[in-house]
N, C-alpha and C positions, 0 to 999 in steps of 0.2 A: 789204969784207964789214963791216953794223953790228952792232955789238955792243947786247945787249938782254936784260933779265930773263925769269924768268917766277914766277907767282905763281899760286898755287893756294889756292883757299875751299874749305875739308873739313870738311863738316859729319858728323854722329855715323853717319847712314848710309853712308858712306862710308870709314871709320876701317878696315874690314878689308879696302881696294882700294887705298887712297893709295900704299901702301909700292912694290906690282906695279907704278903708273902713270909713279910719280915714276922707278923704275930703268928702264924700256922708255925712257920720252921721254929720259932722261941719254944715252941711248946713238944715238937718232935724231934727237932737235931741233939741230941743227945751230948757233952761233956766240950761243951762250944765254953770259952770265957769271954768273948767279945766279941759285938757286931757292929762293923764298921760297915758305912756307906759313903760311896762316891758319886757326886756329880758334879757338872761344872755350872749349869744353871741355876741349882739352888741346896737350899740346905732343909734338913729334913728334923722336925721337933718331934721324935720318937722316944718313950721311955726306955731309957739302959741300950740307945744307940748311940754311936759316934757316927762324926761329918770329919772324913778328909780330904782337904785343903789340895787343892788342883798344883800349889808350890810342894807337895810332898814328892811329884814326879821330876827326873831328868825331860819332861819332853808338855808339851801341852798342845789341842786340837790345834790350834792355828799351826805349830809346827809341822805335825801330821796332813794339816790341809797341802800347805807350801809343798809337800816332799812327795804327794802323790795326785797322779794327771785326773785318775777317777775320785773326782773330788766330793759327790753320793756318797761313796764308802767310807771316807775318810772318818768318819763317826764312829764307823763300827771295825774297822783296822785300829783306832788310838782307844779303845775298847779292850780292843786283846791285848795291847801294850802297858794298858793299864792293872789289866787281869795278872797278868805274868809279875810286875814289875812292886806291886805293893806284897806280896809277900814277900820277895826278896829285901826289899826297902826298911821294912817292919821289922822292931826289933825285943816283940814282944813274945812273940814264938816259933817253934821252928815249921811249925806247919800252920798254913791259914785252908780252909775252905772258904773255895771262889764257885758262889751260887749265881746260876742267870736269873736275873728279878721279877722275872715269872712264872717260878718255880715253884711248886707244893710238896713241901714234904706232907706224907699222907697220914703218916704213920710213924713211931717211935723209931731212930734209926739211929744204928753209930756207924762209926767209920773208920774206925780198927777194929781187928780181929782179933781173935782170942791171945793173942801172941803178943798186941800192942803194935801190929804190923799197918800200915795204913791201906786202904781200900780204893784201888781204882773199880771205878763202872764203867761199863764196856755197851757200844751200842754195835750192828753191825752197818752204820753209814761207810761209804767209804766216797769219797769226792777224790777226783785224781790231781785236779791242780793245789790241793793241799801240800799232798806228796811233792810236787812239782816243785812248789816253794818252797821245804822243806830242804831240799835235796840244793838249791840255789844257795839258801841262808847257812850250809854247809853240804859236802860231800858224803858225812859219814851220816848224816842225819837219814836214815833207811827206815822203811816199812819194818816194826818188830813183832807183830801178830795180827793175825786177819781180821780181830776185831777192830774196833774204833773206840779211838778216847773220849768221843764227843756223846755225851749224856748231861748237857744244862748244868751241871759241877763238876769242881776239880779239887784234888785236896796234895796241895801244893807244898814241897818241902821245900825249905829257903837253902840249904847245903846244895840241892841239886839244883836249882834253877842257878845259883853262883856258879856251878862249873859250868851249865848248857852254856849262859853267857860265857863266860869266860874261854868257852873252846872256841868258839865263834869270832867271839872280840882278837881273839890271837891269830887267828889264820885270817881273818881279813881286816885288821889295822884299825878297827874303828868301832865303835858302842855296837852292840847286840839292836837295840832299839832301830839305828840306823841300817842297818843289815837287812833287818826287816823289812823295814819300809823300802828299803834300794831294790828289793826280792821280789817285789809286789809285780802281780800282771797284771797293768792298768785296763785288759782289755777284757778279763774275768769280774764275773760280779760277784762270785764268793774266794777270792786267794789266798787267803791262807787260815790257818786254823790255830787257836793259841792250845787249846787241849790236846790237839790231835799232835804237835811237834814234842810238847813237853810230857804226853804218854807214851810216845817212840823211844823219845829220847831216853826218860829213864828207864823203861825195860831194857833196851841195848846196853847201856852202861851201869843201871845198880841192880843188877839181877838179882831176884829173889828179895828185892827189898818190900813191893809194894805184893800185897794179896789181890786179886782178879777177882769182880762181883759182877754179877746180875741181877738187876733192880727190874720189879716190873714198872715199868714205867710207859708214859703216853703221852703226846701232845693232844692237845682235845679243844674243842672249841665251846663246848656246854661243862659247866660244873655241875655235879650233882652228889648223893649219897652212894650212886653205883660208881662211879671213877672213882671217888673217895674210898672208898670201901675194895676196890678191885686192883688199884695200884699202889704203889707204896711212892710213885713220887708221877706228880701230872704239871705238863705247861700249860698256859693260855696265851699263846702268843701272840703279838700284835697283828701281823698279818691275818689272823684267821676273821678280825673285825666284827667278836661281839663281844667285848669288854664293854662294862658299862657307859665309858666315854664317848660308844660307837654309838650310841642308843639314839639322837638328832640325825646323823649321817646313815645312818641304813633307813630311816623313816623318810628323810629327803629324801633319799636315791629309792625308796619301795624295796629295799632288800628286806624283805617280811619274813624271810625266814628268820637271819640275821638280826633282824629287828627283836622279836620273840626271845633270841637267845641271848640276847643283850638284856634284857630286862630277867629273864631268868636267871643271869650271871649276877646282874646289879642285886636282887635280892636273896642270892646263895651268901655273897660274898660281905652281906652286911647282915643279915638275921642267923644265917648255917655256921661260919664261922668264929 
């Protein structure tokens, strides 16, 4: 079995859920060594969890905000760069599993096959602006597979990231993160994708390095035993508006369906998990 670390970025919208996803994933992700969390806004006092400081990275949120005209997407793009740069800059492991902070792995799961090849988990997502951005970052960054690499997590390899960064930096004559930011379409609400650019780069340049698999996974708005039984991975996204911290808002705005789902999710997180 190949060792790897886990890394998660945690924005303010995920503060109320990250403890629950971490505790669930501790039980179900096999083979990891360390769990590392990053937030510019706070530290997390969780057992066997490390906090990563913002000065670990060669850029910060303020820098990203200065570079982008569409300021409201700066935090989203910043998190993408953080998720790519942490696996590259850290020296603890060749592999880092980046997991979105709203994701629950519901069953015991491995991230390497029987031959110790890392897994890519695929989806059917397709968003053309992601591929347009990739081509602006480098003209060789073409789509390698009809599937998407966007599935709420990515097992990054340090060497492959280094190769991708070097290719871009030699072509443009500046840092990868600057190129990534400079090529953002500020008129597009979802202009770039860290998992997508890495997935297709790896498939195009490191043939047969990864194994490809599909998991049973779903974005949901109500946690239940059925969802945890039927799927191997579920996500409770903030935009669903049904997390426990949405209770008061849903009640005030008389969104009763969401309100009762928020109550359900509160009890499920605190009593079932």
